[in-house]
PLY file of the C-alpha trace (Angstrom):
ply
format ascii 1.0
element vertex 190
property float x
property float y
property float z
element edge 189
property int vertex1
property int vertex2
end_header
307.17 308.05 -55.12
309.82 307.48 -57.32
309.35 305.39 -60.20
313.21 305.16 -61.51
314.47 301.75 -60.17
311.50 300.15 -62.18
313.03 301.93 -65.04
316.28 300.85 -64.31
315.41 297.13 -63.17
313.61 297.04 -67.01
310.00 297.09 -65.25
307.60 299.01 -67.02
306.32 302.27 -65.40
302.11 302.35 -65.65
300.60 305.93 -64.67
297.74 304.12 -63.03
296.02 308.14 -61.96
296.24 307.56 -58.65
294.03 303.85 -59.09
295.07 300.68 -57.19
296.53 297.64 -59.41
296.23 294.48 -58.17
298.18 291.02 -59.28
295.01 289.12 -61.45
293.38 286.88 -59.57
293.01 283.29 -60.19
289.16 281.84 -59.69
289.96 277.73 -58.72
286.97 276.68 -59.58
285.13 278.34 -62.70
283.16 276.39 -65.73
284.04 277.99 -68.69
281.43 275.71 -70.42
278.51 276.49 -67.76
279.17 279.76 -66.72
277.30 282.12 -69.87
274.55 279.97 -69.82
271.37 279.55 -68.08
270.64 275.69 -66.96
267.67 275.12 -69.29
270.29 276.06 -71.76
272.61 273.54 -71.04
270.22 270.93 -70.75
268.45 271.25 -73.92
270.70 274.05 -75.79
273.82 272.09 -78.07
277.40 272.19 -77.88
277.98 274.96 -80.39
275.83 277.54 -78.35
277.41 276.32 -74.80
280.73 276.84 -76.36
279.94 280.46 -78.21
278.82 281.44 -74.94
281.75 280.24 -72.94
283.56 281.96 -75.43
282.07 285.42 -75.08
282.04 285.18 -71.10
285.96 284.76 -71.38
286.70 288.33 -72.29
284.18 289.57 -68.82
286.08 287.23 -66.70
289.17 288.50 -67.91
288.33 292.33 -67.45
286.29 291.37 -64.12
290.48 290.48 -62.91
290.87 286.46 -62.90
294.38 286.18 -65.49
294.12 282.31 -64.85
290.83 279.84 -64.29
291.05 276.42 -63.10
288.57 275.16 -64.85
286.19 271.97 -63.47
284.30 270.61 -65.48
282.70 270.90 -69.21
284.47 271.73 -72.19
286.78 274.14 -72.72
288.98 273.20 -74.77
288.50 274.96 -77.96
288.38 278.38 -75.79
291.55 277.17 -74.58
293.23 276.97 -77.31
291.82 280.47 -79.03
292.92 281.96 -76.11
296.14 280.41 -76.21
296.65 281.42 -79.52
295.77 285.04 -79.00
292.68 285.00 -80.87
290.35 285.55 -78.33
290.38 287.47 -74.89
290.25 285.15 -71.87
292.23 284.27 -69.05
294.36 281.40 -68.79
292.60 277.56 -68.44
293.49 275.05 -66.53
291.16 272.48 -67.44
289.49 269.65 -66.22
287.52 268.85 -69.09
284.38 266.71 -69.22
283.25 266.02 -64.92
282.73 262.37 -64.70
279.85 261.33 -62.73
278.58 258.41 -61.47
274.68 256.84 -62.84
271.65 259.01 -60.70
274.96 261.33 -59.42
275.86 264.95 -59.34
276.03 264.99 -63.33
273.45 262.24 -64.42
270.96 264.59 -66.60
269.49 262.33 -68.68
265.92 261.73 -68.95
264.41 259.93 -66.00
263.10 256.68 -68.57
266.75 256.62 -69.55
266.93 253.78 -67.37
268.29 251.04 -68.20
270.67 251.66 -69.88
271.50 249.85 -73.01
275.24 249.15 -73.88
273.94 249.36 -77.55
272.42 252.78 -77.17
274.63 255.56 -78.52
276.06 258.30 -75.75
273.45 260.64 -74.39
274.20 264.27 -76.26
275.68 265.96 -73.80
278.65 262.71 -72.77
278.94 262.29 -76.48
279.84 266.42 -76.71
282.43 266.57 -73.69
280.23 268.58 -71.71
280.27 265.56 -68.66
280.74 261.93 -68.57
279.61 259.18 -67.08
281.45 256.10 -65.10
280.51 253.12 -62.95
283.06 250.53 -62.00
286.50 250.28 -62.03
286.92 249.42 -65.62
284.69 252.75 -66.78
286.02 254.98 -64.43
289.57 254.27 -65.52
288.37 254.65 -69.16
286.70 258.00 -68.54
289.57 259.39 -66.35
292.04 258.14 -69.46
289.65 259.99 -72.00
289.50 263.34 -70.14
293.11 263.38 -70.07
293.16 262.40 -73.59
291.38 265.26 -74.30
293.81 267.73 -72.91
292.84 267.82 -69.47
295.48 269.49 -66.08
293.48 267.32 -63.58
290.62 265.33 -63.13
287.08 266.53 -61.42
284.83 263.66 -60.44
282.01 263.64 -58.37
282.09 262.17 -55.12
278.85 263.50 -53.65
275.39 265.34 -55.06
275.52 268.73 -56.02
273.32 271.84 -55.79
271.94 271.11 -59.38
271.46 267.66 -58.99
268.37 266.09 -60.62
268.20 262.59 -58.62
270.85 262.78 -55.47
270.59 265.09 -52.28
273.88 266.93 -51.73
274.86 265.02 -48.80
275.42 261.84 -50.90
278.57 260.09 -50.42
279.45 258.71 -54.34
282.07 256.05 -56.25
283.16 253.20 -54.30
286.95 252.81 -53.08
288.13 250.96 -55.25
286.59 253.25 -58.13
288.26 256.42 -56.29
291.45 254.49 -56.34
291.21 253.68 -60.00
290.50 257.91 -60.53
293.87 258.44 -58.45
295.93 255.56 -60.45
295.19 257.28 -63.67
295.89 260.89 -62.28
299.21 259.73 -60.85
300.28 257.77 -64.13
0 1
1 2
2 3
3 4
4 5
5 6
6 7
7 8
8 9
9 10
10 11
11 12
12 13
13 14
14 15
15 16
16 17
17 18
18 19
19 20
20 21
21 22
22 23
23 24
24 25
25 26
26 27
27 28
28 29
29 30
30 31
31 32
32 33
33 34
34 35
35 36
36 37
37 38
38 39
39 40
40 41
41 42
42 43
43 44
44 45
45 46
46 47
47 48
48 49
49 50
50 51
51 52
52 53
53 54
54 55
55 56
56 57
57 58
58 59
59 60
60 61
61 62
62 63
63 64
64 65
65 66
66 67
67 68
68 69
69 70
70 71
71 72
72 73
73 74
74 75
75 76
76 77
77 78
78 79
79 80
80 81
81 82
82 83
83 84
84 85
85 86
86 87
87 88
88 89
89 90
90 91
91 92
92 93
93 94
94 95
95 96
96 97
97 98
98 99
99 100
100 101
101 102
102 103
103 104
104 105
105 106
106 107
107 108
108 109
109 110
110 111
111 112
112 113
113 114
114 115
115 116
116 117
117 118
118 119
119 120
120 121
121 122
122 123
123 124
124 125
125 126
126 127
127 128
128 129
129 130
130 131
131 132
132 133
133 134
134 135
135 136
136 137
137 138
138 139
139 140
140 141
141 142
142 143
143 144
144 145
145 146
146 147
147 148
148 149
149 150
150 151
151 152
152 153
153 154
154 155
155 156
156 157
157 158
158 159
159 160
160 161
161 162
162 163
163 164
164 165
165 166
166 167
167 168
168 169
169 170
170 171
171 172
172 173
173 174
174 175
175 176
176 177
177 178
178 179
179 180
180 181
181 182
182 183
183 184
184 185
185 186
186 187
187 188
188 189
């Protein structure tokens, strides 16, 4: 096979030594912050450990062929910033930021004894660290969605049903009211 047309068109010729090259893969359901830590670490660790593990895992993600990932939950913003600046290797990240769930929903990992919630109490650690978020009612949904967009999210990830790793809800339940879902859509549209 001749490589002459590529060279003439300004393309780069790469001798693959008989190997096959494919375009970069895109993972549309990725978690930079959760990918490289055991769930027990996500529950009991700290944000620095989670961030470091995610940053270190970004190079492995890239080397598996994923040149882009849609990060649908966590706090990948520092890792994204460093990848974009060329400071660490990793895929292009399209971030959703912290996934938003309701009380008793997929991202409610608070201790069982954390009910009732007192408005004067500080946020649970992972919510204040931006690893996940909680919103109940139209006003909170609007606020949390706006906060996530302010962090730099390109999309909003909500939990509209139970999850495989949920504590308090089965996989097949519906969550959020129609009014709450409309509030998420309104923020995304704006």
